[in-house]
Backbone bond lengths (Angstrom), bond angles and torsions (degrees), N, CA, C in turn:
res aa  C-N    CA-C-N  psi(-1)  N-CA   C-N-CA  omega(-1)  CA-C   N-CA-C  phi
1 M - - - 1.362 - - 1.646 107.89 -
2 N 1.255 121.69 128.66 1.459 122.04 179.80 1.609 107.63 -78.43
3 G 1.297 115.83 161.66 1.404 123.24 174.80 1.427 124.60 -98.05
4 Q 1.400 111.69 39.04 1.566 110.89 -173.57 1.465 112.43 -100.90
5 N 1.395 119.90 -4.17 1.470 120.83 176.22 1.519 110.72 -114.05
6 R 1.332 112.03 127.15 1.457 118.50 -177.61 1.480 114.56 -61.11
7 K 1.237 116.71 -27.68 1.579 117.51 -175.43 1.494 110.71 -72.86
8 D 1.234 120.26 -15.32 1.449 128.38 -177.20 1.591 108.88 -85.85
9 I 1.286 116.40 -13.19 1.449 121.06 -172.31 1.561 108.15 -118.80
10 H 1.410 113.06 133.62 1.418 118.68 172.91 1.573 109.01 -152.60
11 A 1.430 110.66 159.36 1.464 112.75 -178.15 1.450 115.67 -52.19
12 G 1.367 123.11 138.93 1.350 129.32 171.00 1.626 111.57 100.74
13 I 1.229 117.71 -6.76 1.538 119.58 176.71 1.460 111.66 -86.31
14 E 1.382 117.89 153.57 1.414 119.18 177.99 1.524 110.61 -91.74
15 V 1.248 116.27 131.97 1.538 120.12 179.53 1.484 108.58 -131.40
16 H 1.395 117.23 170.21 1.497 128.47 163.92 1.409 106.27 -106.77
17 I 1.366 120.73 128.85 1.396 122.27 173.05 1.466 110.29 -119.25
18 V 1.344 116.92 162.73 1.444 119.07 168.60 1.545 108.15 -110.58
19 L 1.227 121.24 123.10 1.384 130.41 179.11 1.605 110.80 -73.21
20 K 1.289 110.95 149.91 1.617 109.54 -176.59 1.440 110.21 -59.14
21 K 1.327 122.94 -37.76 1.474 123.41 175.04 1.466 115.51 -60.38
22 D 1.335 114.51 -19.95 1.563 115.96 -173.04 1.560 110.25 -109.75
23 Q 1.406 115.23 11.32 1.413 112.55 -172.03 1.629 111.40 -71.06
24 R 1.259 120.84 -24.69 1.461 125.97 173.36 1.498 112.06 -65.44
25 T 1.346 116.62 -38.65 1.489 118.20 -173.79 1.405 109.07 -96.14
26 G 1.319 122.84 -24.49 1.502 127.45 -178.45 1.414 113.38 79.82
27 K 1.406 115.27 16.90 1.517 117.68 178.07 1.547 110.61 -63.15
28 L 1.267 117.48 137.15 1.462 124.17 -178.50 1.555 111.42 -100.95
29 T 1.226 113.74 148.40 1.583 124.77 179.06 1.539 102.77 -125.82
30 K 1.463 108.10 127.97 1.502 115.43 177.18 1.476 108.62 -93.29
31 G 1.319 117.25 145.05 1.362 121.19 176.37 1.568 113.37 -172.80
32 I 1.406 116.78 -179.97 1.398 121.04 177.75 1.476 106.02 -109.92
33 V 1.391 110.04 136.10 1.498 121.46 -179.27 1.541 109.93 -68.38
34 K 1.379 112.54 129.81 1.413 121.77 176.75 1.504 107.22 -104.09
35 D 1.311 118.85 -56.68 1.524 127.79 -175.31 1.549 106.77 -133.26
36 I 1.447 110.08 145.16 1.396 116.74 165.29 1.407 116.94 -100.32
37 L 1.298 119.32 121.12 1.527 121.90 -165.75 1.539 110.46 -97.38
38 T 1.334 117.88 -25.16 1.543 121.43 175.70 1.484 108.48 -75.13
39 K 1.449 115.26 130.97 1.431 118.13 -178.79 1.579 110.27 -94.66
40 S 1.247 117.36 -21.69 1.541 113.41 178.71 1.434 115.56 -80.33
41 S 1.279 120.77 163.57 1.475 125.57 -172.52 1.568 110.14 -77.72
42 H 1.181 122.02 -18.27 1.528 127.54 179.21 1.438 108.42 -149.10
43 H 1.560 111.07 144.10 1.356 115.82 173.99 1.564 102.77 -144.43
44 P 1.260 120.22 126.60 1.526 125.04 -177.45 1.508 113.46 -59.27
45 H 1.335 120.53 -22.89 1.426 115.54 -179.14 1.445 110.54 -106.86
46 G 1.303 119.67 5.82 1.523 122.39 174.57 1.549 106.49 116.14
47 I 1.290 115.21 146.22 1.461 126.92 172.27 1.531 106.52 -64.71
48 K 1.352 116.40 131.95 1.448 117.22 173.29 1.541 110.89 -87.98
49 V 1.293 113.37 138.34 1.390 123.50 -173.73 1.614 108.19 -136.84
50 R 1.484 109.69 161.42 1.431 120.19 166.96 1.472 109.02 -107.62
51 L 1.266 117.13 131.70 1.506 115.84 179.08 1.569 105.69 -92.73
52 E 1.338 112.02 165.09 1.463 118.96 -172.67 1.596 109.76 -63.56
53 D 1.370 119.91 -15.66 1.505 120.82 175.64 1.473 111.91 -96.01
54 G 1.311 115.97 8.55 1.520 119.44 171.74 1.564 115.63 99.62
55 Q 1.358 115.08 -14.00 1.506 118.71 -177.21 1.513 107.93 -72.75
56 V 1.414 113.87 150.19 1.328 120.06 -175.45 1.596 110.47 -129.80
57 G 1.337 116.60 124.90 1.414 119.27 -177.35 1.525 110.15 -162.23
58 R 1.330 111.61 179.39 1.475 122.02 -177.01 1.627 108.68 -96.24
59 V 1.413 110.43 133.91 1.467 116.10 -177.36 1.454 113.21 -75.37
60 Q 1.382 115.63 124.53 1.486 120.54 -174.79 1.581 106.27 -105.60
61 E 1.326 117.86 -30.33 1.360 125.52 -174.57 1.573 109.29 -145.72
62 I 1.350 114.73 146.17 1.398 125.00 169.40 1.480 115.68 -110.89
63 S 1.237 119.28 111.65 1.446 121.55 -177.97 1.497 110.57 -64.92
64 M 1.251 121.60 128.25 1.341 129.05 -177.98 1.630 112.09 -93.23
65 P 1.261 122.11 129.66 1.358 123.35 -178.06 1.617 114.02 -61.73
66 N 1.230 120.40 145.79 1.494 116.37 -177.27 1.542 110.23 -87.63
């Protein structure tokens, strides 16, 4: 699932984000969502979140529980 819709993202879920410094390479960082920073319901580049470890980036993928 992509991370373009705010309704799909909430605190505590595992996501893959792209950090600002990694936008050129597309390198993804995995973590748990702490805060949702994007106010709009949709963003074409991904909803911006803060992970529990403090890193900020745009959600590219939402990890689905098994």
